VEXDRENKE-523953 format. One record per residue: residue in three letters; residue number from 1; x, y, z of N, C-alpha, C in turn. Coordinates in Angstrom, 1 decimal, always signed. Example, Ala and Ser with C-alpha at 12.3 -4.5 7.8 and 13.67 -1.06 7.14 Angstrom:
<pts>
<pt residuo="ALA" num="1" n_x="+13.2" n_y="-5.7" n_z="+7.8" ca_x="+12.3" ca_y="-4.5" ca_z="+7.8" c_x="+13.2" c_y="-3.3" c_z="+7.8"/>
<pt residuo="SER" num="2" n_x="+12.8" n_y="-2.2" n_z="+7.1" ca_x="+13.7" ca_y="-1.1" ca_z="+7.1" c_x="+12.9" c_y="+0.0" c_z="+7.9"/>
</pts>
This chain:
<pts>
<pt residuo="MET" num="1" n_x="-25.2" n_y="-70.6" n_z="-102.0" ca_x="-24.8" ca_y="-72.1" ca_z="-102.7" c_x="-24.8" c_y="-72.3" c_z="-104.1"/>
<pt residuo="ASP" num="2" n_x="-23.7" n_y="-72.4" n_z="-104.8" ca_x="-23.6" ca_y="-72.4" ca_z="-105.9" c_x="-23.2" c_y="-73.5" c_z="-106.6"/>
<pt residuo="PHE" num="3" n_x="-24.3" n_y="-74.6" n_z="-107.1" ca_x="-24.2" ca_y="-75.9" ca_z="-107.5" c_x="-24.1" c_y="-75.9" c_z="-109.1"/>
<pt residuo="THR" num="4" n_x="-24.0" n_y="-74.7" n_z="-109.6" ca_x="-23.9" ca_y="-75.1" ca_z="-111.3" c_x="-22.7" c_y="-75.9" c_z="-111.8"/>
<pt residuo="VAL" num="5" n_x="-21.7" n_y="-75.9" n_z="-111.0" ca_x="-20.6" ca_y="-76.3" ca_z="-111.2" c_x="-20.7" c_y="-77.9" c_z="-111.4"/>
<pt residuo="ILE" num="6" n_x="-21.5" n_y="-78.2" n_z="-109.9" ca_x="-22.1" ca_y="-80.0" ca_z="-110.3" c_x="-22.8" c_y="-80.4" c_z="-111.1"/>
<pt residuo="ALA" num="7" n_x="-23.9" n_y="-79.4" n_z="-111.4" ca_x="-24.7" ca_y="-79.5" ca_z="-112.5" c_x="-24.1" c_y="-79.9" c_z="-113.5"/>
<pt residuo="HIS" num="8" n_x="-23.4" n_y="-79.1" n_z="-114.0" ca_x="-23.0" ca_y="-79.1" ca_z="-115.4" c_x="-21.9" c_y="-80.4" c_z="-114.9"/>
<pt residuo="ALA" num="9" n_x="-21.2" n_y="-80.9" n_z="-114.4" ca_x="-20.5" ca_y="-82.0" ca_z="-114.1" c_x="-21.2" c_y="-83.3" c_z="-114.1"/>
<pt residuo="VAL" num="10" n_x="-22.4" n_y="-83.1" n_z="-113.8" ca_x="-23.6" ca_y="-84.4" ca_z="-113.6" c_x="-23.8" c_y="-84.6" c_z="-115.6"/>
<pt residuo="GLU" num="11" n_x="-24.1" n_y="-83.4" n_z="-115.8" ca_x="-24.7" ca_y="-83.5" ca_z="-117.4" c_x="-23.2" c_y="-83.8" c_z="-118.3"/>
<pt residuo="VAL" num="12" n_x="-22.0" n_y="-83.6" n_z="-118.2" ca_x="-21.2" ca_y="-84.5" ca_z="-118.8" c_x="-20.8" c_y="-85.9" c_z="-118.6"/>
<pt residuo="ASP" num="13" n_x="-21.4" n_y="-86.1" n_z="-117.7" ca_x="-21.1" ca_y="-87.4" ca_z="-117.2" c_x="-21.9" c_y="-88.2" c_z="-117.3"/>
<pt residuo="HIS" num="14" n_x="-23.4" n_y="-87.8" n_z="-118.8" ca_x="-24.5" ca_y="-88.6" ca_z="-119.1" c_x="-25.4" c_y="-88.6" c_z="-117.8"/>
<pt residuo="GLY" num="15" n_x="-25.4" n_y="-87.9" n_z="-117.0" ca_x="-27.0" ca_y="-87.9" ca_z="-115.8" c_x="-26.3" c_y="-88.4" c_z="-114.5"/>
<pt residuo="ILE" num="16" n_x="-25.1" n_y="-88.6" n_z="-114.5" ca_x="-24.5" ca_y="-89.4" ca_z="-112.8" c_x="-23.1" c_y="-88.9" c_z="-112.9"/>
<pt residuo="LYS" num="17" n_x="-22.8" n_y="-88.7" n_z="-111.6" ca_x="-22.0" ca_y="-88.4" ca_z="-111.4" c_x="-21.5" c_y="-88.4" c_z="-109.8"/>
<pt residuo="ARG" num="18" n_x="-20.2" n_y="-89.4" n_z="-109.4" ca_x="-20.1" ca_y="-89.7" ca_z="-108.0" c_x="-19.2" c_y="-88.6" c_z="-107.3"/>
<pt residuo="LEU" num="19" n_x="-19.6" n_y="-87.9" n_z="-106.3" ca_x="-18.8" ca_y="-86.8" ca_z="-105.8" c_x="-18.2" c_y="-87.4" c_z="-104.1"/>
<pt residuo="SER" num="20" n_x="-17.2" n_y="-86.9" n_z="-103.4" ca_x="-17.5" ca_y="-86.7" ca_z="-102.2" c_x="-18.1" c_y="-85.9" c_z="-101.2"/>
<pt residuo="MET" num="21" n_x="-18.5" n_y="-85.6" n_z="-100.0" ca_x="-19.0" ca_y="-84.7" ca_z="-99.4" c_x="-18.2" c_y="-83.6" c_z="-99.2"/>
<pt residuo="ARG" num="22" n_x="-16.7" n_y="-84.0" n_z="-99.2" ca_x="-15.9" ca_y="-82.9" ca_z="-99.0" c_x="-16.3" c_y="-81.5" c_z="-100.3"/>
<pt residuo="PHE" num="23" n_x="-16.2" n_y="-82.4" n_z="-101.3" ca_x="-16.0" ca_y="-81.6" ca_z="-102.8" c_x="-17.4" c_y="-81.0" c_z="-102.6"/>
<pt residuo="ILE" num="24" n_x="-18.6" n_y="-81.3" n_z="-102.3" ca_x="-19.6" ca_y="-80.6" ca_z="-102.2" c_x="-20.0" c_y="-79.7" c_z="-101.1"/>
<pt residuo="LYS" num="25" n_x="-18.8" n_y="-80.0" n_z="-100.0" ca_x="-18.9" ca_y="-78.5" ca_z="-98.8" c_x="-18.2" c_y="-77.8" c_z="-99.2"/>
<pt residuo="ARG" num="26" n_x="-17.4" n_y="-77.7" n_z="-100.4" ca_x="-16.5" ca_y="-76.6" ca_z="-100.8" c_x="-17.3" c_y="-75.6" c_z="-101.7"/>
<pt residuo="TYR" num="27" n_x="-18.6" n_y="-76.4" n_z="-102.3" ca_x="-19.3" ca_y="-75.6" ca_z="-103.0" c_x="-20.6" c_y="-75.0" c_z="-101.8"/>
<pt residuo="ALA" num="28" n_x="-21.0" n_y="-75.6" n_z="-101.1" ca_x="-21.7" ca_y="-75.3" ca_z="-100.5" c_x="-21.6" c_y="-74.2" c_z="-99.4"/>
<pt residuo="ALA" num="29" n_x="-20.6" n_y="-74.4" n_z="-98.4" ca_x="-20.0" ca_y="-73.8" ca_z="-97.3" c_x="-18.8" c_y="-74.0" c_z="-97.2"/>
<pt residuo="PRO" num="30" n_x="-17.8" n_y="-73.2" n_z="-98.0" ca_x="-16.4" ca_y="-73.5" ca_z="-97.4" c_x="-16.1" c_y="-73.1" c_z="-96.1"/>
<pt residuo="GLU" num="31" n_x="-16.6" n_y="-72.1" n_z="-95.6" ca_x="-16.1" ca_y="-71.5" ca_z="-94.4" c_x="-16.6" c_y="-72.6" c_z="-93.1"/>
<pt residuo="ARG" num="32" n_x="-17.4" n_y="-73.4" n_z="-93.4" ca_x="-17.7" ca_y="-74.6" ca_z="-92.3" c_x="-16.8" c_y="-75.2" c_z="-91.7"/>
<pt residuo="ALA" num="33" n_x="-16.6" n_y="-75.2" n_z="-90.8" ca_x="-15.9" ca_y="-76.3" ca_z="-90.5" c_x="-16.2" c_y="-77.5" c_z="-90.5"/>
<pt residuo="ARG" num="34" n_x="-17.6" n_y="-77.8" n_z="-90.5" ca_x="-18.1" ca_y="-79.7" ca_z="-90.8" c_x="-19.4" c_y="-79.4" c_z="-91.1"/>
<pt residuo="LEU" num="35" n_x="-19.9" n_y="-80.7" n_z="-91.5" ca_x="-21.2" ca_y="-80.4" ca_z="-92.5" c_x="-22.1" c_y="-81.2" c_z="-91.0"/>
<pt residuo="SER" num="36" n_x="-23.1" n_y="-80.2" n_z="-91.2" ca_x="-24.5" ca_y="-80.5" ca_z="-90.2" c_x="-25.6" c_y="-81.2" c_z="-91.1"/>
<pt residuo="VAL" num="37" n_x="-26.8" n_y="-81.8" n_z="-90.3" ca_x="-27.6" ca_y="-82.1" ca_z="-90.6" c_x="-28.4" c_y="-81.0" c_z="-91.6"/>
<pt residuo="GLU" num="38" n_x="-28.8" n_y="-79.9" n_z="-90.7" ca_x="-29.4" ca_y="-78.8" ca_z="-91.5" c_x="-28.2" c_y="-78.4" c_z="-92.6"/>
<pt residuo="LEU" num="39" n_x="-27.5" n_y="-78.5" n_z="-92.7" ca_x="-26.7" ca_y="-77.8" ca_z="-94.3" c_x="-26.9" c_y="-78.9" c_z="-95.1"/>
<pt residuo="CYS" num="40" n_x="-27.0" n_y="-80.0" n_z="-94.8" ca_x="-27.1" ca_y="-81.3" ca_z="-95.7" c_x="-28.5" c_y="-81.6" c_z="-96.1"/>
<pt residuo="GLU" num="41" n_x="-29.4" n_y="-80.9" n_z="-95.4" ca_x="-30.9" ca_y="-80.7" ca_z="-96.0" c_x="-30.7" c_y="-79.3" c_z="-96.4"/>
<pt residuo="ARG" num="42" n_x="-30.0" n_y="-78.2" n_z="-96.8" ca_x="-30.0" ca_y="-77.1" ca_z="-97.4" c_x="-29.8" c_y="-77.4" c_z="-98.8"/>
<pt residuo="ILE" num="43" n_x="-28.4" n_y="-78.4" n_z="-98.7" ca_x="-27.8" ca_y="-78.8" ca_z="-99.8" c_x="-28.7" c_y="-79.8" c_z="-100.8"/>
<pt residuo="SER" num="44" n_x="-29.8" n_y="-80.6" n_z="-100.4" ca_x="-30.3" ca_y="-81.6" ca_z="-100.7" c_x="-31.6" c_y="-80.2" c_z="-101.6"/>
<pt residuo="ALA" num="45" n_x="-31.9" n_y="-79.8" n_z="-100.7" ca_x="-32.9" ca_y="-78.8" ca_z="-101.7" c_x="-32.3" c_y="-78.2" c_z="-102.4"/>
<pt residuo="ALA" num="46" n_x="-31.0" n_y="-77.6" n_z="-102.3" ca_x="-30.7" ca_y="-76.9" ca_z="-103.4" c_x="-30.0" c_y="-77.8" c_z="-104.8"/>
<pt residuo="LEU" num="47" n_x="-30.0" n_y="-78.6" n_z="-104.6" ca_x="-30.0" ca_y="-79.7" ca_z="-105.5" c_x="-30.8" c_y="-80.0" c_z="-106.2"/>
<pt residuo="GLU" num="48" n_x="-31.9" n_y="-80.0" n_z="-105.6" ca_x="-33.2" ca_y="-80.5" ca_z="-106.1" c_x="-33.9" c_y="-79.3" c_z="-107.2"/>
<pt residuo="GLU" num="49" n_x="-33.2" n_y="-78.2" n_z="-106.8" ca_x="-33.9" ca_y="-76.8" ca_z="-107.7" c_x="-33.2" c_y="-77.2" c_z="-109.2"/>
<pt residuo="LEU" num="50" n_x="-31.9" n_y="-77.7" n_z="-108.7" ca_x="-31.7" ca_y="-77.7" ca_z="-110.3" c_x="-31.8" c_y="-79.1" c_z="-110.8"/>
<pt residuo="ASP" num="51" n_x="-33.1" n_y="-79.6" n_z="-110.3" ca_x="-33.0" ca_y="-81.1" ca_z="-110.7" c_x="-32.6" c_y="-82.3" c_z="-110.8"/>
<pt residuo="LEU" num="52" n_x="-31.8" n_y="-82.4" n_z="-109.8" ca_x="-30.8" ca_y="-82.9" ca_z="-109.2" c_x="-31.3" c_y="-84.4" c_z="-108.0"/>
<pt residuo="ILE" num="53" n_x="-31.0" n_y="-85.2" n_z="-108.4" ca_x="-31.3" ca_y="-86.0" ca_z="-106.8" c_x="-29.8" c_y="-86.8" c_z="-106.5"/>
<pt residuo="THR" num="54" n_x="-29.8" n_y="-86.8" n_z="-104.9" ca_x="-28.9" ca_y="-88.1" ca_z="-104.5" c_x="-29.3" c_y="-89.0" c_z="-104.2"/>
<pt residuo="VAL" num="55" n_x="-27.9" n_y="-90.3" n_z="-104.0" ca_x="-28.3" ca_y="-91.4" ca_z="-103.5" c_x="-26.8" c_y="-91.4" c_z="-102.9"/>
<pt residuo="PRO" num="56" n_x="-27.4" n_y="-91.7" n_z="-101.6" ca_x="-28.5" ca_y="-91.7" ca_z="-100.8" c_x="-29.1" c_y="-90.3" c_z="-100.5"/>
<pt residuo="ARG" num="57" n_x="-30.8" n_y="-90.1" n_z="-100.4" ca_x="-31.0" ca_y="-89.6" ca_z="-100.4" c_x="-30.9" c_y="-88.7" c_z="-99.6"/>
<pt residuo="ARG" num="58" n_x="-30.7" n_y="-88.7" n_z="-98.1" ca_x="-30.3" ca_y="-88.1" ca_z="-97.1" c_x="-28.6" c_y="-88.2" c_z="-96.7"/>
<pt residuo="LEU" num="59" n_x="-28.4" n_y="-86.8" n_z="-97.1" ca_x="-27.1" ca_y="-86.8" ca_z="-97.4" c_x="-26.2" c_y="-87.3" c_z="-96.2"/>
<pt residuo="PRO" num="60" n_x="-24.9" n_y="-88.2" n_z="-96.2" ca_x="-24.2" ca_y="-87.9" ca_z="-94.7" c_x="-23.4" c_y="-87.0" c_z="-94.3"/>
<pt residuo="THR" num="61" n_x="-23.3" n_y="-86.6" n_z="-93.2" ca_x="-22.7" ca_y="-85.7" ca_z="-92.4" c_x="-21.0" c_y="-85.7" c_z="-92.6"/>
<pt residuo="SER" num="62" n_x="-20.7" n_y="-87.1" n_z="-93.1" ca_x="-18.8" ca_y="-87.1" ca_z="-92.9" c_x="-18.5" c_y="-87.0" c_z="-94.2"/>
<pt residuo="GLU" num="63" n_x="-17.5" n_y="-85.9" n_z="-94.3" ca_x="-17.0" ca_y="-85.4" ca_z="-95.3" c_x="-16.3" c_y="-86.4" c_z="-96.2"/>
<pt residuo="ASN" num="64" n_x="-15.9" n_y="-87.4" n_z="-95.6" ca_x="-15.3" ca_y="-88.7" ca_z="-96.1" c_x="-16.1" c_y="-90.1" c_z="-97.0"/>
<pt residuo="ASP" num="65" n_x="-17.5" n_y="-89.6" n_z="-96.9" ca_x="-18.3" ca_y="-90.4" ca_z="-97.5" c_x="-18.5" c_y="-89.7" c_z="-98.9"/>
<pt residuo="TYR" num="66" n_x="-19.1" n_y="-90.9" n_z="-99.9" ca_x="-19.4" ca_y="-90.2" ca_z="-101.4" c_x="-20.9" c_y="-90.7" c_z="-101.6"/>
<pt residuo="VAL" num="67" n_x="-21.1" n_y="-90.1" n_z="-102.8" ca_x="-22.4" ca_y="-90.1" ca_z="-103.0" c_x="-22.6" c_y="-89.6" c_z="-104.3"/>
<pt residuo="PHE" num="68" n_x="-23.8" n_y="-90.3" n_z="-105.1" ca_x="-24.3" ca_y="-90.1" ca_z="-106.1" c_x="-25.1" c_y="-88.8" c_z="-106.5"/>
<pt residuo="ILE" num="69" n_x="-24.6" n_y="-88.1" n_z="-107.5" ca_x="-25.5" ca_y="-86.8" ca_z="-108.0" c_x="-26.3" c_y="-87.7" c_z="-109.5"/>
<pt residuo="ILE" num="70" n_x="-27.3" n_y="-87.4" n_z="-109.5" ca_x="-28.2" ca_y="-88.0" ca_z="-110.5" c_x="-29.1" c_y="-86.9" c_z="-111.2"/>
<pt residuo="GLN" num="71" n_x="-29.1" n_y="-86.9" n_z="-112.7" ca_x="-30.1" ca_y="-85.3" ca_z="-113.2" c_x="-31.4" c_y="-86.4" c_z="-113.2"/>
<pt residuo="LYS" num="72" n_x="-31.9" n_y="-85.7" n_z="-112.9" ca_x="-33.8" ca_y="-86.3" ca_z="-112.7" c_x="-34.1" c_y="-86.5" c_z="-114.3"/>
<pt residuo="GLN" num="73" n_x="-33.6" n_y="-85.9" n_z="-115.3" ca_x="-34.1" ca_y="-86.3" ca_z="-116.8" c_x="-33.2" c_y="-87.1" c_z="-117.4"/>
<pt residuo="SER" num="74" n_x="-32.6" n_y="-87.9" n_z="-117.0" ca_x="-31.8" ca_y="-89.0" ca_z="-117.7" c_x="-32.1" c_y="-90.2" c_z="-117.4"/>
<pt residuo="PRO" num="75" n_x="-31.7" n_y="-90.9" n_z="-118.1" ca_x="-32.4" ca_y="-92.3" ca_z="-118.4" c_x="-32.1" c_y="-93.0" c_z="-117.0"/>
<pt residuo="ILE" num="76" n_x="-31.0" n_y="-93.0" n_z="-116.5" ca_x="-30.8" ca_y="-93.3" ca_z="-114.6" c_x="-31.6" c_y="-92.4" c_z="-114.1"/>
<pt residuo="GLY" num="77" n_x="-31.5" n_y="-91.3" n_z="-114.2" ca_x="-32.8" ca_y="-90.3" ca_z="-113.1" c_x="-34.0" c_y="-91.0" c_z="-113.1"/>
<pt residuo="GLU" num="78" n_x="-34.3" n_y="-91.6" n_z="-114.1" ca_x="-35.7" ca_y="-91.8" ca_z="-114.1" c_x="-36.2" c_y="-93.5" c_z="-113.7"/>
<pt residuo="ALA" num="79" n_x="-34.9" n_y="-94.0" n_z="-114.1" ca_x="-34.6" ca_y="-95.4" ca_z="-113.1" c_x="-34.6" c_y="-95.5" c_z="-111.6"/>
<pt residuo="VAL" num="80" n_x="-34.2" n_y="-94.2" n_z="-111.0" ca_x="-33.9" ca_y="-94.1" ca_z="-110.0" c_x="-35.4" c_y="-94.1" c_z="-109.2"/>
<pt residuo="LEU" num="81" n_x="-35.9" n_y="-92.8" n_z="-109.8" ca_x="-37.4" ca_y="-92.3" ca_z="-109.6" c_x="-38.3" c_y="-93.6" c_z="-109.5"/>
<pt residuo="ILE" num="82" n_x="-38.3" n_y="-94.4" n_z="-110.4" ca_x="-39.3" ca_y="-95.3" ca_z="-110.6" c_x="-38.8" c_y="-96.2" c_z="-109.4"/>
<pt residuo="ALA" num="83" n_x="-37.7" n_y="-96.8" n_z="-108.9" ca_x="-37.6" ca_y="-97.9" ca_z="-108.1" c_x="-37.8" c_y="-97.3" c_z="-106.2"/>
<pt residuo="SER" num="84" n_x="-37.6" n_y="-96.0" n_z="-106.5" ca_x="-37.9" ca_y="-95.6" ca_z="-105.0" c_x="-39.4" c_y="-95.1" c_z="-105.0"/>
<pt residuo="SER" num="85" n_x="-40.1" n_y="-95.2" n_z="-106.3" ca_x="-41.9" ca_y="-95.4" ca_z="-105.6" c_x="-42.0" c_y="-96.7" c_z="-105.2"/>
<pt residuo="VAL" num="86" n_x="-41.3" n_y="-97.6" n_z="-106.3" ca_x="-41.5" ca_y="-98.9" ca_z="-105.8" c_x="-41.0" c_y="-99.4" c_z="-104.3"/>
<pt residuo="ALA" num="87" n_x="-40.4" n_y="-98.7" n_z="-104.0" ca_x="-39.8" ca_y="-98.7" ca_z="-102.6" c_x="-40.8" c_y="-98.3" c_z="-101.8"/>
<pt residuo="MET" num="88" n_x="-40.9" n_y="-97.2" n_z="-102.0" ca_x="-42.5" ca_y="-96.7" ca_z="-101.0" c_x="-43.6" c_y="-97.2" c_z="-100.9"/>
<pt residuo="MET" num="89" n_x="-44.0" n_y="-97.8" n_z="-102.0" ca_x="-45.1" ca_y="-98.6" ca_z="-102.3" c_x="-45.0" c_y="-99.9" c_z="-101.3"/>
<pt residuo="GLU" num="90" n_x="-44.2" n_y="-100.7" n_z="-101.7" ca_x="-43.5" ca_y="-101.8" ca_z="-100.6" c_x="-43.5" c_y="-101.4" c_z="-99.2"/>
<pt residuo="LYS" num="91" n_x="-42.8" n_y="-100.2" n_z="-98.9" ca_x="-42.9" ca_y="-99.8" ca_z="-97.6" c_x="-44.4" c_y="-99.5" c_z="-97.2"/>
<pt residuo="MET" num="92" n_x="-45.0" n_y="-99.3" n_z="-97.5" ca_x="-46.7" ca_y="-98.9" ca_z="-97.3" c_x="-47.8" c_y="-99.9" c_z="-97.2"/>
<pt residuo="GLY" num="93" n_x="-46.8" n_y="-101.2" n_z="-97.7" ca_x="-47.2" ca_y="-102.4" ca_z="-97.6" c_x="-48.5" c_y="-102.8" c_z="-99.1"/>
<pt residuo="THR" num="94" n_x="-48.2" n_y="-102.0" n_z="-99.9" ca_x="-48.7" ca_y="-102.2" ca_z="-101.3" c_x="-47.9" c_y="-102.4" c_z="-102.0"/>
<pt residuo="PRO" num="95" n_x="-47.6" n_y="-103.5" n_z="-102.4" ca_x="-46.3" ca_y="-104.1" ca_z="-103.7" c_x="-46.9" c_y="-103.5" c_z="-104.9"/>
<pt residuo="ALA" num="96" n_x="-46.0" n_y="-102.7" n_z="-105.4" ca_x="-46.6" ca_y="-102.5" ca_z="-106.9" c_x="-46.2" c_y="-103.7" c_z="-108.1"/>
<pt residuo="ILE" num="97" n_x="-44.7" n_y="-104.7" n_z="-107.2" ca_x="-44.5" ca_y="-105.6" ca_z="-108.0" c_x="-44.3" c_y="-106.8" c_z="-107.0"/>
<pt residuo="PRO" num="98" n_x="-45.0" n_y="-108.2" n_z="-107.2" ca_x="-45.4" ca_y="-109.1" ca_z="-106.5" c_x="-43.9" c_y="-109.6" c_z="-106.3"/>
<pt residuo="ASN" num="99" n_x="-43.7" n_y="-109.9" n_z="-105.1" ca_x="-42.5" ca_y="-110.5" ca_z="-105.1" c_x="-40.7" c_y="-110.0" c_z="-105.5"/>
<pt residuo="VAL" num="100" n_x="-41.0" n_y="-108.6" n_z="-105.7" ca_x="-39.8" ca_y="-108.0" ca_z="-106.1" c_x="-38.5" c_y="-108.3" c_z="-105.3"/>
<pt residuo="PHE" num="101" n_x="-39.0" n_y="-108.1" n_z="-104.1" ca_x="-37.5" ca_y="-108.2" ca_z="-103.2" c_x="-37.5" c_y="-109.2" c_z="-102.8"/>
<pt residuo="ASP" num="102" n_x="-38.0" n_y="-110.6" n_z="-102.8" ca_x="-37.4" ca_y="-111.9" ca_z="-102.7" c_x="-36.1" c_y="-112.1" c_z="-104.1"/>
<pt residuo="LEU" num="103" n_x="-36.5" n_y="-111.3" n_z="-105.2" ca_x="-35.4" ca_y="-111.4" ca_z="-105.9" c_x="-34.2" c_y="-110.5" c_z="-105.7"/>
<pt residuo="PHE" num="104" n_x="-34.3" n_y="-109.6" n_z="-104.5" ca_x="-33.3" ca_y="-108.5" ca_z="-104.4" c_x="-33.3" c_y="-108.1" c_z="-102.6"/>
<pt residuo="PRO" num="105" n_x="-32.9" n_y="-109.1" n_z="-102.3" ca_x="-33.2" ca_y="-109.5" ca_z="-100.8" c_x="-32.1" c_y="-108.4" c_z="-100.0"/>
<pt residuo="GLN" num="106" n_x="-31.1" n_y="-107.7" n_z="-100.6" ca_x="-30.2" ca_y="-106.8" ca_z="-100.2" c_x="-30.9" c_y="-105.2" c_z="-100.4"/>
<pt residuo="ALA" num="107" n_x="-31.7" n_y="-105.0" n_z="-101.4" ca_x="-32.4" ca_y="-104.2" ca_z="-101.5" c_x="-33.7" c_y="-104.0" c_z="-100.4"/>
<pt residuo="ARG" num="108" n_x="-34.5" n_y="-105.1" n_z="-99.6" ca_x="-35.4" ca_y="-105.3" ca_z="-98.6" c_x="-34.6" c_y="-104.3" c_z="-97.6"/>
<pt residuo="ARG" num="109" n_x="-33.4" n_y="-104.7" n_z="-97.0" ca_x="-32.7" ca_y="-104.4" ca_z="-95.7" c_x="-32.7" c_y="-102.9" c_z="-95.9"/>
<pt residuo="GLN" num="110" n_x="-32.4" n_y="-102.1" n_z="-97.2" ca_x="-32.5" ca_y="-100.7" ca_z="-97.2" c_x="-33.8" c_y="-100.3" c_z="-96.8"/>
<pt residuo="LEU" num="111" n_x="-34.9" n_y="-100.8" n_z="-96.7" ca_x="-36.4" ca_y="-100.0" ca_z="-96.6" c_x="-36.6" c_y="-99.9" c_z="-95.2"/>
<pt residuo="THR" num="112" n_x="-35.6" n_y="-100.6" n_z="-94.2" ca_x="-35.8" ca_y="-100.4" ca_z="-92.9" c_x="-34.9" c_y="-99.0" c_z="-92.2"/>
</pts>
Protein backbone atom coordinates (compact mmCIF):
# COMPACT_ATOMS: atom_id res chain seq x y z
CA MET A 1 0.00 0.00 0.00
CA ASP A 2 1.54 3.23 -1.13
CA PHE A 3 -0.36 6.27 0.06
CA THR A 4 2.31 8.90 -0.64
CA VAL A 5 0.11 10.35 -3.41
CA ILE A 6 -2.72 10.76 -0.91
CA ALA A 7 -0.37 12.25 1.70
CA HIS A 8 0.89 14.81 -0.81
CA ALA A 9 -2.66 15.67 -1.90
CA VAL A 10 -3.64 16.29 1.72
CA GLU A 11 -0.60 18.50 2.26
CA VAL A 12 -1.33 20.54 -0.89
CA ASP A 13 -4.91 21.11 0.31
CA HIS A 14 -3.77 22.63 3.62
CA GLY A 15 -4.13 19.51 5.72
CA ILE A 16 -7.47 18.06 4.64
CA LYS A 17 -8.80 16.21 1.62
CA ARG A 18 -12.14 14.56 0.89
CA LEU A 19 -11.70 11.30 -1.00
CA SER A 20 -13.94 8.46 -2.08
CA MET A 21 -13.27 5.00 -0.78
CA ARG A 22 -13.06 3.92 -4.44
CA PHE A 23 -10.07 6.27 -4.90
CA ILE A 24 -8.41 5.01 -1.71
CA LYS A 25 -8.96 1.38 -2.72
CA ARG A 26 -7.22 2.07 -6.03
CA TYR A 27 -4.01 2.76 -4.09
CA ALA A 28 -4.55 0.17 -1.37
CA ALA A 29 -5.51 -2.91 -3.32
CA PRO A 30 -6.46 -2.36 -6.97
CA GLU A 31 -6.67 -6.12 -7.55
CA ARG A 32 -9.39 -6.59 -4.92
CA ALA A 33 -13.01 -6.65 -6.02
CA ARG A 34 -14.40 -5.24 -2.75
CA LEU A 35 -13.35 -3.47 0.40
CA SER A 36 -13.47 -5.57 3.55
CA VAL A 37 -13.35 -4.58 7.21
CA GLU A 38 -9.85 -6.07 7.47
CA LEU A 39 -8.61 -4.11 4.44
CA CYS A 40 -10.10 -0.89 5.84
CA GLU A 41 -8.26 -1.50 9.12
CA ARG A 42 -4.99 -2.01 7.23
CA ILE A 43 -5.63 1.17 5.24
CA SER A 44 -6.19 3.11 8.48
CA ALA A 45 -2.95 1.72 9.93
CA ALA A 46 -1.01 2.65 6.79
CA LEU A 47 -2.42 6.18 6.82
CA GLU A 48 -1.62 6.45 10.54
CA GLU A 49 2.03 5.69 9.74
CA LEU A 50 2.00 8.76 7.47
CA ASP A 51 0.57 10.90 10.33
CA LEU A 52 -2.85 11.02 8.70
CA ILE A 53 -6.20 10.44 10.36
CA THR A 54 -9.55 9.66 8.81
CA VAL A 55 -12.99 10.98 9.57
CA PRO A 56 -14.84 8.79 10.22
CA ARG A 57 -12.18 6.90 12.14
CA ARG A 58 -13.61 3.51 11.09
CA LEU A 59 -13.49 3.49 7.31
CA PRO A 60 -16.65 2.42 5.47
CA THR A 61 -16.54 -0.66 3.25
CA SER A 62 -18.69 0.91 0.54
CA GLU A 63 -16.71 2.33 -2.37
CA ASN A 64 -19.43 4.95 -2.85
CA ASP A 65 -18.76 6.59 0.53
CA TYR A 66 -16.46 9.54 1.07
CA VAL A 67 -14.05 10.18 3.95
CA PHE A 68 -11.85 13.04 5.04
CA ILE A 69 -8.12 12.46 5.28
CA ILE A 70 -6.50 14.93 7.67
CA GLN A 71 -2.88 15.71 8.50
CA LYS A 72 -2.31 15.39 12.25
CA GLN A 73 0.21 18.23 12.26
CA SER A 74 -2.18 20.82 10.83
CA PRO A 75 -4.55 23.22 12.59
CA ILE A 76 -7.60 21.19 11.56
CA GLY A 77 -5.86 17.94 12.52
CA GLU A 78 -5.12 19.24 15.99
CA ALA A 79 -8.72 20.44 16.35
CA VAL A 80 -10.01 16.99 15.37
CA LEU A 81 -7.69 15.31 17.89
CA ILE A 82 -8.85 17.68 20.67
CA ALA A 83 -12.50 17.10 19.76
CA SER A 84 -12.04 13.33 19.79
CA SER A 85 -10.40 13.54 23.22
CA VAL A 86 -13.31 15.60 24.56
CA ALA A 87 -15.76 13.09 23.08
CA MET A 88 -13.91 10.13 24.64
CA MET A 89 -13.93 11.81 28.05
CA GLU A 90 -17.66 12.46 27.71
CA LYS A 91 -18.25 8.85 26.71
CA MET A 92 -16.33 7.68 29.81
CA GLY A 93 -18.48 9.90 32.02
CA THR A 94 -15.87 12.56 32.84
CA PRO A 95 -16.83 15.59 30.76
CA ALA A 96 -13.93 17.92 29.97
CA ILE A 97 -16.25 20.81 29.10
CA PRO A 98 -19.49 20.88 31.10
CA ASN A 99 -22.65 20.97 29.01
CA VAL A 100 -20.76 20.99 25.69
CA PHE A 101 -23.15 18.47 24.17
CA ASP A 102 -26.13 20.58 25.22
CA LEU A 103 -24.81 23.12 22.72
CA PHE A 104 -24.13 20.49 20.06
CA PRO A 105 -26.91 17.87 20.25
CA GLN A 106 -26.06 16.27 16.89
CA ALA A 107 -22.55 15.50 18.15
CA ARG A 108 -23.96 13.62 21.17
CA ARG A 109 -25.71 11.14 18.83
CA GLN A 110 -22.31 10.24 17.35
CA LEU A 111 -21.03 9.05 20.75
CA THR A 112 -23.30 6.01 20.86
